[in-house]
NUGUNU-722405 format. One record per residue (C-alpha): residue number from 1; residue in one letter; chain; x, y, z. Coordinates in steps of 0.5 Angstrom, whole numbers, plus 500, padded with zeros to 3 digits. Layout:
residues N
(pt NUM,A,A,(X,Y,Z))
...
This chain:
residues 497
(pt 1,M,A,(126,833,353))
(pt 2,A,A,(126,839,358))
(pt 3,R,A,(133,840,362))
(pt 4,T,A,(132,842,369))
(pt 5,F,A,(138,847,371))
(pt 6,Y,A,(140,848,378))
(pt 7,P,A,(143,854,381))
(pt 8,H,A,(150,854,382))
(pt 9,E,A,(149,852,390))
(pt 10,H,A,(146,846,388))
(pt 11,F,A,(153,843,386))
(pt 12,A,A,(157,847,392))
(pt 13,P,A,(160,843,397))
(pt 14,R,A,(155,840,402))
(pt 15,P,A,(155,844,408))
(pt 16,S,A,(158,841,414))
(pt 17,T,A,(153,844,419))
(pt 18,F,A,(147,848,419))
(pt 19,N,A,(143,853,424))
(pt 20,L,A,(136,853,425))
(pt 21,L,A,(132,859,424))
(pt 22,P,A,(125,861,428))
(pt 23,F,A,(119,856,426))
(pt 24,K,A,(114,853,429))
(pt 25,F,A,(111,846,428))
(pt 26,T,A,(105,841,429))
(pt 27,R,A,(102,834,426))
(pt 28,L,A,(097,835,421))
(pt 29,N,A,(094,829,417))
(pt 30,E,A,(100,824,418))
(pt 31,K,A,(105,830,416))
(pt 32,E,A,(109,835,420))
(pt 33,L,A,(107,842,418))
(pt 34,L,A,(113,847,419))
(pt 35,V,A,(111,855,419))
(pt 36,N,A,(116,860,420))
(pt 37,E,A,(116,867,423))
(pt 38,A,A,(114,870,416))
(pt 39,G,A,(108,865,415))
(pt 40,E,A,(112,861,410))
(pt 41,F,A,(110,854,411))
(pt 42,L,A,(112,847,409))
(pt 43,F,A,(109,840,409))
(pt 44,A,A,(115,835,411))
(pt 45,P,A,(115,827,412))
(pt 46,T,A,(114,825,420))
(pt 47,G,A,(120,825,423))
(pt 48,T,A,(123,831,420))
(pt 49,I,A,(123,835,426))
(pt 50,Q,A,(127,830,430))
(pt 51,L,A,(132,830,424))
(pt 52,L,A,(133,837,425))
(pt 53,T,A,(134,837,432))
(pt 54,D,A,(139,832,432))
(pt 55,Q,A,(143,835,426))
(pt 56,T,A,(142,828,422))
(pt 57,I,A,(138,831,416))
(pt 58,D,A,(141,829,409))
(pt 59,T,A,(144,836,407))
(pt 60,A,A,(144,833,400))
(pt 61,S,A,(137,832,400))
(pt 62,E,A,(131,835,397))
(pt 63,L,A,(128,836,403))
(pt 64,Y,A,(134,840,406))
(pt 65,R,A,(134,844,400))
(pt 66,D,A,(126,846,401))
(pt 67,L,A,(128,848,408))
(pt 68,K,A,(133,852,406))
(pt 69,A,A,(129,856,401))
(pt 70,K,A,(124,857,405))
(pt 71,H,A,(128,860,411))
(pt 72,F,A,(127,854,416))
(pt 73,L,A,(135,854,416))
(pt 74,Y,A,(141,857,414))
(pt 75,D,A,(148,854,413))
(pt 76,D,A,(155,857,410))
(pt 77,T,A,(152,857,403))
(pt 78,S,A,(146,861,404))
(pt 79,S,A,(144,867,400))
(pt 80,P,A,(146,873,404))
(pt 81,L,A,(139,876,402))
(pt 82,L,A,(136,873,409))
(pt 83,D,A,(134,880,409))
(pt 84,V,A,(128,878,405))
(pt 85,L,A,(126,874,411))
(pt 86,A,A,(126,880,415))
(pt 87,A,A,(122,884,410))
(pt 88,K,A,(117,879,409))
(pt 89,I,A,(116,879,417))
(pt 90,R,A,(115,887,417))
(pt 91,T,A,(110,886,411))
(pt 92,K,A,(106,882,416))
(pt 93,F,A,(105,888,421))
(pt 94,D,A,(104,893,416))
(pt 95,H,A,(097,894,419))
(pt 96,L,A,(101,898,424))
(pt 97,N,A,(103,903,420))
(pt 98,G,A,(099,910,419))
(pt 99,G,A,(095,909,425))
(pt 100,T,A,(087,908,426))
(pt 101,K,A,(084,908,419))
(pt 102,L,A,(077,905,421))
(pt 103,H,A,(072,910,425))
(pt 104,I,A,(065,908,426))
(pt 105,F,A,(060,913,428))
(pt 106,V,A,(054,911,432))
(pt 107,V,A,(049,916,430))
(pt 108,T,A,(043,913,433))
(pt 109,L,A,(041,907,437))
(pt 110,R,A,(034,908,434))
(pt 111,C,A,(032,902,430))
(pt 112,E,A,(025,899,427))
(pt 113,H,A,(028,892,427))
(pt 114,S,A,(028,887,433))
(pt 115,C,A,(033,882,431))
(pt 116,H,A,(034,877,436))
(pt 117,Y,A,(041,877,435))
(pt 118,C,A,(042,884,435))
(pt 119,Q,A,(049,886,439))
(pt 120,V,A,(047,893,441))
(pt 121,S,A,(042,895,446))
(pt 122,R,A,(037,898,441))
(pt 123,Q,A,(032,903,442))
(pt 124,S,A,(025,905,439))
(pt 125,A,A,(025,909,433))
(pt 126,S,A,(022,915,437))
(pt 127,R,A,(027,915,442))
(pt 128,G,A,(031,921,439))
(pt 129,E,A,(035,922,446))
(pt 130,F,A,(039,917,443))
(pt 131,D,A,(042,920,437))
(pt 132,M,A,(049,924,437))
(pt 133,S,A,(049,931,437))
(pt 134,Q,A,(052,936,432))
(pt 135,A,A,(057,938,438))
(pt 136,T,A,(059,931,439))
(pt 137,A,A,(059,929,431))
(pt 138,D,A,(064,935,431))
(pt 139,R,A,(069,933,436))
(pt 140,A,A,(069,926,433))
(pt 141,I,A,(070,928,426))
(pt 142,K,A,(076,932,429))
(pt 143,L,A,(079,926,433))
(pt 144,M,A,(078,922,427))
(pt 145,M,A,(082,927,422))
(pt 146,D,A,(088,927,428))
(pt 147,S,A,(089,920,426))
(pt 148,P,A,(096,920,422))
(pt 149,A,A,(093,915,417))
(pt 150,R,A,(092,918,410))
(pt 151,E,A,(087,913,408))
(pt 152,I,A,(081,914,413))
(pt 153,T,A,(074,910,413))
(pt 154,L,A,(068,913,416))
(pt 155,E,A,(063,908,417))
(pt 156,F,A,(056,910,420))
(pt 157,Q,A,(052,905,424))
(pt 158,G,A,(047,905,429))
(pt 159,G,A,(041,902,431))
(pt 160,E,A,(039,904,424))
(pt 161,P,A,(043,910,422))
(pt 162,L,A,(038,912,417))
(pt 163,L,A,(033,914,422))
(pt 164,A,A,(038,920,423))
(pt 165,F,A,(040,921,416))
(pt 166,D,A,(040,929,418))
(pt 167,L,A,(046,928,422))
(pt 168,I,A,(049,924,417))
(pt 169,Q,A,(048,930,412))
(pt 170,Y,A,(051,934,417))
(pt 171,I,A,(057,930,418))
(pt 172,I,A,(059,928,411))
(pt 173,P,A,(061,935,408))
(pt 174,R,A,(065,937,414))
(pt 175,A,A,(069,930,414))
(pt 176,K,A,(070,931,407))
(pt 177,Q,A,(072,939,408))
(pt 178,Q,A,(077,937,414))
(pt 179,A,A,(080,931,409))
(pt 180,R,A,(082,936,404))
(pt 181,E,A,(085,940,409))
(pt 182,R,A,(089,935,411))
(pt 183,E,A,(090,931,405))
(pt 184,K,A,(087,925,407))
(pt 185,N,A,(083,920,402))
(pt 186,L,A,(076,919,405))
(pt 187,D,A,(072,913,404))
(pt 188,I,A,(064,913,407))
(pt 189,V,A,(060,907,408))
(pt 190,V,A,(053,907,411))
(pt 191,C,A,(051,900,415))
(pt 192,T,A,(043,900,414))
(pt 193,N,A,(038,895,414))
(pt 194,L,A,(035,899,408))
(pt 195,A,A,(028,898,410))
(pt 196,C,A,(028,906,411))
(pt 197,I,A,(032,907,404))
(pt 198,T,A,(029,912,399))
(pt 199,D,A,(031,914,392))
(pt 200,D,A,(033,921,395))
(pt 201,I,A,(037,918,400))
(pt 202,L,A,(040,914,395))
(pt 203,L,A,(041,920,390))
(pt 204,Y,A,(045,924,396))
(pt 205,F,A,(049,918,397))
(pt 206,R,A,(051,917,390))
(pt 207,D,A,(053,924,389))
(pt 208,E,A,(057,924,396))
(pt 209,G,A,(060,917,394))
(pt 210,V,A,(058,913,400))
(pt 211,K,A,(057,906,400))
(pt 212,V,A,(052,902,403))
(pt 213,S,A,(053,895,407))
(pt 214,T,A,(047,891,409))
(pt 215,S,A,(045,885,412))
(pt 216,L,A,(042,879,408))
(pt 217,D,A,(042,872,413))
(pt 218,G,A,(039,868,407))
(pt 219,P,A,(033,866,404))
(pt 220,A,A,(026,869,406))
(pt 221,F,A,(024,864,411))
(pt 222,L,A,(031,865,415))
(pt 223,H,A,(032,872,414))
(pt 224,N,A,(025,874,416))
(pt 225,K,A,(026,869,422))
(pt 226,N,A,(032,872,424))
(pt 227,R,A,(031,880,423))
(pt 228,P,A,(023,881,425))
(pt 229,R,A,(020,888,424))
(pt 230,P,A,(013,890,424))
(pt 231,G,A,(010,887,418))
(pt 232,N,A,(014,881,418))
(pt 233,N,A,(017,883,411))
(pt 234,S,A,(025,885,413))
(pt 235,Y,A,(027,880,407))
(pt 236,E,A,(023,884,402))
(pt 237,K,A,(025,890,404))
(pt 238,A,A,(032,888,404))
(pt 239,I,A,(032,885,397))
(pt 240,E,A,(028,891,395))
(pt 241,G,A,(033,896,398))
(pt 242,I,A,(039,892,395))
(pt 243,E,A,(036,893,388))
(pt 244,R,A,(034,900,389))
(pt 245,S,A,(041,901,391))
(pt 246,R,A,(045,898,386))
(pt 247,A,A,(041,901,381))
(pt 248,I,A,(043,908,383))
(pt 249,L,A,(050,907,387))
(pt 250,G,A,(052,901,382))
(pt 251,F,A,(053,894,384))
(pt 252,E,A,(060,895,387))
(pt 253,N,A,(058,900,392))
(pt 254,V,A,(053,895,395))
(pt 255,A,A,(055,890,400))
(pt 256,A,A,(052,885,404))
(pt 257,L,A,(053,881,411))
(pt 258,M,A,(050,875,414))
(pt 259,T,A,(050,872,421))
(pt 260,T,A,(049,865,423))
(pt 261,T,A,(044,864,428))
(pt 262,A,A,(041,857,431))
(pt 263,A,A,(036,857,425))
(pt 264,S,A,(041,858,420))
(pt 265,L,A,(045,852,422))
(pt 266,D,A,(042,847,417))
(pt 267,Y,A,(042,851,411))
(pt 268,A,A,(049,853,409))
(pt 269,A,A,(048,851,402))
(pt 270,E,A,(041,855,401))
(pt 271,I,A,(044,861,404))
(pt 272,V,A,(050,861,399))
(pt 273,D,A,(045,860,394))
(pt 274,E,A,(041,866,396))
(pt 275,Y,A,(047,870,395))
(pt 276,V,A,(049,867,388))
(pt 277,R,A,(041,868,386))
(pt 278,R,A,(042,876,389))
(pt 279,D,A,(048,876,384))
(pt 280,F,A,(053,877,390))
(pt 281,H,A,(060,875,389))
(pt 282,S,A,(062,875,397))
(pt 283,I,A,(059,872,403))
(pt 284,F,A,(062,872,410))
(pt 285,L,A,(060,866,414))
(pt 286,R,A,(060,869,421))
(pt 287,P,A,(058,866,427))
(pt 288,I,A,(054,870,432))
(pt 289,S,A,(057,875,437))
(pt 290,P,A,(057,874,444))
(pt 291,Y,A,(055,881,446))
(pt 292,G,A,(049,886,447))
(pt 293,F,A,(042,883,446))
(pt 294,A,A,(045,877,443))
(pt 295,I,A,(046,874,450))
(pt 296,K,A,(039,875,453))
(pt 297,T,A,(036,871,447))
(pt 298,R,A,(042,866,446))
(pt 299,H,A,(037,860,448))
(pt 300,R,A,(034,862,441))
(pt 301,T,A,(040,864,437))
(pt 302,G,A,(046,861,440))
(pt 303,Y,A,(050,855,439))
(pt 304,Q,A,(056,851,441))
(pt 305,M,A,(062,853,436))
(pt 306,E,A,(063,846,434))
(pt 307,S,A,(056,847,431))
(pt 308,F,A,(058,853,427))
(pt 309,L,A,(064,849,425))
(pt 310,K,A,(060,844,421))
(pt 311,F,A,(056,850,418))
(pt 312,Y,A,(062,853,416))
(pt 313,K,A,(065,847,413))
(pt 314,A,A,(058,846,409))
(pt 315,G,A,(058,853,407))
(pt 316,L,A,(065,853,404))
(pt 317,K,A,(064,846,400))
(pt 318,R,A,(058,849,397))
(pt 319,V,A,(062,856,395))
(pt 320,L,A,(067,852,392))
(pt 321,E,A,(062,848,388))
(pt 322,V,A,(059,854,386))
(pt 323,N,A,(066,857,383))
(pt 324,R,A,(067,850,380))
(pt 325,S,A,(061,852,376))
(pt 326,S,A,(064,858,374))
(pt 327,Y,A,(060,863,378))
(pt 328,R,A,(066,867,382))
(pt 329,I,A,(064,868,390))
(pt 330,A,A,(069,868,395))
(pt 331,E,A,(068,866,402))
(pt 332,A,A,(071,872,406))
(pt 333,Y,A,(074,869,412))
(pt 334,T,A,(077,864,408))
(pt 335,Q,A,(080,869,403))
(pt 336,I,A,(082,873,409))
(pt 337,L,A,(086,867,412))
(pt 338,L,A,(089,865,405))
(pt 339,T,A,(092,872,404))
(pt 340,K,A,(095,871,411))
(pt 341,I,A,(097,864,409))
(pt 342,L,A,(099,864,402))
(pt 343,T,A,(102,871,402))
(pt 344,P,A,(106,876,406))
(pt 345,H,A,(101,881,407))
(pt 346,S,A,(097,883,413))
(pt 347,T,A,(090,884,413))
(pt 348,R,A,(085,890,414))
(pt 349,Y,A,(080,885,418))
(pt 350,V,A,(081,888,425))
(pt 351,D,A,(079,881,429))
(pt 352,M,A,(085,878,425))
(pt 353,Q,A,(091,883,427))
(pt 354,S,A,(096,882,432))
(pt 355,P,A,(097,886,436))
(pt 356,A,A,(089,886,435))
(pt 357,G,A,(086,892,431))
(pt 358,E,A,(081,894,437))
(pt 359,A,A,(083,901,438))
(pt 360,W,A,(090,901,434))
(pt 361,S,A,(086,900,427))
(pt 362,V,A,(079,902,429))
(pt 363,L,A,(075,907,434))
(pt 364,V,A,(068,907,435))
(pt 365,Y,A,(065,914,437))
(pt 366,N,A,(058,913,441))
(pt 367,Y,A,(052,917,440))
(pt 368,D,A,(054,920,447))
(pt 369,G,A,(061,922,445))
(pt 370,D,A,(064,916,449))
(pt 371,V,A,(070,913,445))
(pt 372,Y,A,(071,905,445))
(pt 373,A,A,(076,900,442))
(pt 374,S,A,(071,897,438))
(pt 375,D,A,(064,896,436))
(pt 376,E,A,(064,890,441))
(pt 377,S,A,(067,894,447))
(pt 378,R,A,(062,899,445))
(pt 379,M,A,(056,893,446))
(pt 380,L,A,(059,891,453))
(pt 381,A,A,(058,898,455))
(pt 382,E,A,(051,899,453))
(pt 383,M,A,(050,893,458))
(pt 384,G,A,(053,897,463))
(pt 385,D,A,(061,894,463))
(pt 386,R,A,(065,900,461))
(pt 387,T,A,(072,896,461))
(pt 388,F,A,(074,898,454))
(pt 389,R,A,(072,905,454))
(pt 390,L,A,(078,909,452))
(pt 391,G,A,(075,916,453))
(pt 392,N,A,(070,922,451))
(pt 393,V,A,(071,926,445))
(pt 394,H,A,(069,932,449))
(pt 395,K,A,(075,931,454))
(pt 396,D,A,(080,927,451))
(pt 397,T,A,(085,928,445))
(pt 398,R,A,(088,922,441))
(pt 399,R,A,(094,922,446))
(pt 400,T,A,(090,921,452))
(pt 401,I,A,(086,916,449))
(pt 402,F,A,(092,911,446))
(pt 403,T,A,(095,912,453))
(pt 404,S,A,(089,910,457))
(pt 405,D,A,(089,904,462))
(pt 406,A,A,(084,901,457))
(pt 407,A,A,(088,902,451))
(pt 408,L,A,(095,899,454))
(pt 409,R,A,(091,893,457))
(pt 410,M,A,(088,891,450))
(pt 411,F,A,(095,892,447))
(pt 412,Q,A,(099,888,452))
(pt 413,A,A,(093,882,452))
(pt 414,S,A,(093,882,444))
(pt 415,A,A,(100,880,441))
(pt 416,T,A,(100,873,440))
(pt 417,Q,A,(107,873,440))
(pt 418,S,A,(107,873,447))
(pt 419,L,A,(101,870,450))
(pt 420,A,A,(101,863,453))
(pt 421,G,A,(098,858,448))
(pt 422,C,A,(099,863,442))
(pt 423,S,A,(107,864,442))
(pt 424,D,A,(108,857,441))
(pt 425,C,A,(102,855,436))
(pt 426,A,A,(104,853,429))
(pt 427,F,A,(098,858,427))
(pt 428,Q,A,(101,864,431))
(pt 429,S,A,(103,867,424))
(pt 430,Y,A,(096,867,421))
(pt 431,C,A,(091,868,428))
(pt 432,A,A,(090,873,433))
(pt 433,A,A,(088,874,440))
(pt 434,D,A,(081,878,441))
(pt 435,P,A,(081,881,449))
(pt 436,V,A,(074,884,448))
(pt 437,Y,A,(071,877,446))
(pt 438,H,A,(075,873,451))
(pt 439,Y,A,(073,878,457))
(pt 440,A,A,(066,877,455))
(pt 441,T,A,(066,870,454))
(pt 442,Q,A,(071,868,460))
(pt 443,G,A,(072,874,464))
(pt 444,D,A,(079,875,463))
(pt 445,I,A,(082,879,457))
(pt 446,Y,A,(088,874,456))
(pt 447,G,A,(083,868,456))
(pt 448,N,A,(084,861,456))
(pt 449,R,A,(086,858,449))
(pt 450,P,A,(083,851,450))
(pt 451,T,A,(076,853,452))
(pt 452,S,A,(076,859,448))
(pt 453,G,A,(071,859,442))
(pt 454,F,A,(075,864,438))
(pt 455,C,A,(081,860,439))
(pt 456,I,A,(077,853,437))
(pt 457,R,A,(074,857,431))
(pt 458,N,A,(080,859,428))
(pt 459,M,A,(084,853,429))
(pt 460,E,A,(079,848,426))
(pt 461,V,A,(078,853,420))
(pt 462,I,A,(086,854,419))
(pt 463,K,A,(087,846,419))
(pt 464,E,A,(081,845,414))
(pt 465,L,A,(084,850,409))
(pt 466,F,A,(091,847,410))
(pt 467,A,A,(088,840,409))
(pt 468,L,A,(085,843,402))
(pt 469,L,A,(092,846,401))
(pt 470,E,A,(096,839,402))
(pt 471,Q,A,(091,836,397))
(pt 472,N,A,(094,841,392))
(pt 473,D,A,(088,840,387))
(pt 474,H,A,(089,845,381))
(pt 475,E,A,(082,847,381))
(pt 476,T,A,(081,849,388))
(pt 477,M,A,(088,852,388))
(pt 478,R,A,(086,856,382))
(pt 479,I,A,(079,858,386))
(pt 480,F,A,(083,860,392))
(pt 481,W,A,(088,865,388))
(pt 482,S,A,(082,868,384))
(pt 483,W,A,(080,870,391))
(pt 484,I,A,(086,873,393))
(pt 485,T,A,(088,876,387))
(pt 486,G,A,(081,879,385))
(pt 487,K,A,(081,876,379))
(pt 488,S,A,(075,872,376))
(pt 489,L,A,(075,864,374))
(pt 490,Q,A,(075,867,367))
(pt 491,N,A,(081,872,368))
(pt 492,E,A,(076,878,367))
(pt 493,A,A,(076,883,372))
(pt 494,I,A,(070,882,377))
(pt 495,E,A,(069,887,383))
(pt 496,C,A,(067,884,389))
(pt 497,A,A,(061,887,393))
């Protein structure tokens, strides 16, 4: 029979008093969920909060020891290593270190697709006046390299960036040269629908170490409906492009993203199965964004957030079923939130950073040289609203961009620790605030939390994940930890596309 050994504190005299450390709480599934400033959590019996506030909790109980061990309270027998809690909190804000890491170059607005939910004001494939000039590219490269970050990601977007492939060829060697001179590591990604891809382009990407990200909205009937193009063959083009890209670049250098439209809502399982059929190991169940052309077509593509949440839960259920059959595929949004819930680490996903990642973690250089706080704020500008324009590459420096009124307003409106409706929320450590989203949907950068689609989505998804965590099912937890650690269900190293 195994004997349990307790630390010497277990046998120490019972403390006469204790003090509370900062935490928040909520009721969840007939229990009280406590969350501290570092994101550590504890499911406690109903009435625990009352016992703590009344100072009537049994200091010899297992519950008291759990609360003490997880930094919800301290007493005169507490370890002097409370600095560990401070270290965990610092780790949560690690995304603020180093400055802007993601730099998006919009090299053209031209595109040969006519997607109903497109977030940008696309232009026809022949409208060359909507391409970035070499002079603008040179200035954007310099601003990118002025970031103090040592790890830089250069992402090409459009429109369809491959329609300006000559400009991509102009930018890459110059960006690499400056990265070497400034001793920075440079990752390069091209976001493309793959319809224009050729072996020559792929061989160039292979030689330059460029990764590809594309769109895959689900099976053929759904992808072709969401992403029309001449010939009604966007799905066939995408699948052909994915296979060719993998053959030349390698599986690990080709990723895909989907967007949920009204047409997608009844096909969560089929969308997941399509990603499995195409041998992807990650899927991001993303809602449609309320920007750009998507607003004009919302009567066809839009839906209420409650409908998306039903879709998301069905999709997550299917993802877990597939994992239980030993095929590893992670749901990316769940993975991001679980990392924030179960570890002290921050996330590189800018939409879930506090203060928000817009401007601080990502900058967008538009084809005309204007600089925006995020891709979403650039989309608003294409609709005539330049509220989040930070400057222009030909006139501004990094200093003037980050001290602009637009940047300072965003930083102020995106720290959940000081926002009404966020500062006292139990999920504040895991969530974020998105000033651009709230401005676009509510006309106010601070937003109103009770009616915010962003807040409704995150609250419900986090509650769903906590319900699964409370069940503590061994197989589910094994799957979740495999997503966080990057290990497969068979404990083999599998790279996520």
